[in-house]
C-alpha positions, 0 to 999 in steps of 0.5 A: 625667853629667858631674859625677855620674861625674867621679870616673871620669875622675879615677881612670883618668887617674891611672893611669900612662901613660893618655892622655885623648882625647875623640871628638867623633863619638861623644861619648865620652871615651876612655882609652888605656895608651900606644897600647892602648885601656882604656876609653870613657865616654859613652852608649848608644843609649838615652842612659844613661851607660855605661863600656865596659871591656877585660876578659878574656873569661871574666871578662866572660861571668861578670860579664854572667851575674852582674850585669844592669848589666854587658852586652857592650861597646857597639859593641865586640868583645863577647867582650872588652869590657864596658859597665857601666850607670852609672845601675844600678850604684852599687858604686864599689868594683866599678867601681874593680876593673873599671877596674884589670882594664881597665887590666892587660888593656890593659897586658898587650897592649903590647910588652914594651919598652912595658911597660918604659916603664911600669915594669911589666915 
């Protein structure tokens, strides 16, 4: 998992204001936009590699209905988080778009003064 999906870490870490941490107990990489969680990469209970992303509730519902590789967010609020089964979803453009969406969702939850720090407000 680490090598095959290393591009995900590189892509997310390159976004402005993103901070990386590793949650040992969960075996999960976590990505925050300042103090807002936007993504986690780890495995589900079956040991499958997953990328869990913040997502608008309507978009989340639509994505899950259209794509069997996108499921409710693993151990997260199922309404506003999705998990991408990385071994099933091979469309890097889709994953890239979902990462961008998660970044925007997290950024928009920040107070205006923190958005200004990122130069986005």
